[in-house]
C-alpha positions in Angstrom: 191.9 179.2 236.4 194.9 178.9 234.1 194.3 175.2 233.7 190.7 175.8 232.6 191.8 178.5 230.1 194.4 176.0 228.7 191.8 173.3 228.4 189.4 175.6 226.6 192.0 177.0 224.2 193.4 173.6 223.3 190.1 171.7 223.0 189.4 172.6 219.3 192.9 171.6 218.1 192.7 168.4 220.0 189.3 167.6 218.5 190.6 168.3 215.0 193.6 166.1 215.7 191.3 163.2 216.8 189.2 163.6 213.7 192.2 163.5 211.4 193.8 160.6 213.3 190.5 158.5 213.2 190.2 159.3 209.5 193.8 158.1 208.9 193.2 154.9 210.9 190.0 154.1 209.0 191.8 155.0 205.7 189.4 157.9 204.9 190.5 160.8 202.7 189.9 163.4 205.4 190.4 166.5 203.3 188.2 165.1 200.5 185.5 164.3 203.0 185.8 167.8 204.4 185.4 169.3 200.9 182.4 167.2 200.1 180.7 168.2 203.4 181.5 171.9 202.9 180.0 171.7 199.4 176.8 170.1 200.8 176.7 172.7 203.6 176.9 175.5 201.0 174.1 174.0 199.0 172.0 173.8 202.2 172.8 177.4 203.0 171.6 178.6 199.6 168.4 176.5 199.8 167.4 178.0 203.2 168.2 181.6 202.4 164.7 182.3 200.9 162.7 181.2 203.9 165.1 183.2 206.2 164.7 186.4 204.1 160.9 186.0 204.1 160.7 185.5 207.8 163.0 188.5 208.6 161.0 190.7 206.2 157.7 189.7 207.7 158.9 190.3 211.3 160.3 193.7 210.4 156.9 194.6 208.8 155.0 193.2 211.8 156.9 195.4 214.3 157.1 198.5 212.1 153.4 198.5 211.2 152.3 198.4 214.8 150.4 195.2 214.3 152.3 193.5 217.1 151.3 196.4 219.5 147.7 196.1 218.3 147.6 192.4 218.8 149.2 192.8 222.3 146.5 195.3 223.2 143.7 193.0 222.1 145.0 189.9 223.8 146.2 191.5 227.0 142.9 191.1 229.0 142.9 187.3 228.3 146.6 186.8 229.1 146.2 188.6 232.5 144.1 185.7 233.5 147.2 183.4 233.5 149.4 186.0 235.0 151.2 187.1 231.8 152.2 190.7 232.2 151.3 192.8 229.1 155.0 193.8 228.9 155.9 190.2 228.3 153.1 189.5 225.8 155.1 190.8 222.8 157.9 188.5 223.7 155.6 185.5 224.0 154.0 186.4 220.6 157.3 187.1 218.7 159.5 184.4 220.2 158.1 181.5 218.0 158.7 183.6 214.9 162.1 185.4 215.5 165.0 184.9 217.8 166.6 188.2 217.1 163.3 190.1 217.4 162.6 188.5 220.7 166.1 189.2 222.0 165.4 192.9 221.0 162.3 192.8 223.2 164.1 191.2 226.1 166.8 193.9 225.8 164.2 196.7 225.8 162.6 195.2 228.9 165.9 194.9 230.7 166.8 198.4 229.8 163.5 199.8 230.9 162.8 197.8 234.1 166.3 197.0 235.2 168.3 193.7 235.0 167.3 192.7 238.6 163.5 193.2 238.2 161.2 190.2 238.3 159.9 191.2 234.9 163.3 191.2 233.3 164.2 187.9 234.8 161.0 186.3 233.7 161.6 187.7 230.2 165.0 186.0 230.1 163.6 182.7 231.3 160.8 182.9 228.7 163.2 183.6 225.9 165.5 180.8 227.0 162.8 178.2 227.4 160.9 178.7 224.2 162.0 178.1 220.6 161.9 180.1 217.4 159.4 177.6 216.1 158.5 179.0 212.6 162.2 179.8 211.9 163.3 176.4 212.9 160.6 174.6 210.9 161.2 176.8 207.8 164.9 176.2 207.9 165.0 172.5 208.6 161.9 171.4 206.7 162.9 173.7 203.9 166.4 172.2 203.8 165.1 168.7 203.3 162.1 169.7 201.1 159.3 168.9 203.4 156.1 170.8 202.3 153.5 169.2 204.6 154.4 169.8 208.2 151.3 167.9 209.5 151.2 168.1 213.3 154.7 169.6 213.8 153.5 173.3 213.9 150.7 172.5 216.4 152.9 170.4 218.6 155.7 173.0 218.6 153.3 175.9 219.3 151.7 174.0 222.2 155.2 173.4 223.6 155.9 177.2 223.3 152.6 177.9 225.2 153.5 175.4 227.9 157.0 176.9 228.2 155.6 180.4 228.7 153.1 179.2 231.3 155.8 177.2 233.2 158.2 180.1 232.9 155.6 182.3 234.6 154.9 179.8 237.3 158.6 179.1 238.1 159.6 182.8 237.9 156.7 183.7 240.2 157.9 181.2 242.7 161.5 182.3 242.6 161.3 186.0 241.8 157.8 187.0 243.0 155.8 189.7 241.1 
């Protein structure tokens, strides 16, 4: 165990040393390259802040207004057909939009149903197997200036739906109902 702790604590300094050594071998001004990269990273951060603020505001309004609960109530009869519990539906709807919002839902489910319940385990698997699609698209496409996403949104949302369905199947096999 002490060996593993030593390896973990020394890995970052070793990686930094290797980067500096390779830079010196290839005659690259390592610190100047670092400063240029940091400046570009800061520009990227500034360019993506607007989509992030918009998404976070929209999610907060969606949850606070009760619209998420109303949508869950309307869709619940359809989702029961595929075995999606109505308690998991808000997670399935919010996960493509917000990671922090969906983690909040998972936390609420674990606190309410218990960490060992099949529902909580399914929620954790669903959260781990899906992506924050709109957040990811907004950040990465926004950072490089892509305006027309074409089929990216459709493909990503279909992947999220497939992940939810497969999560339900796998969790039903392993954890039961």
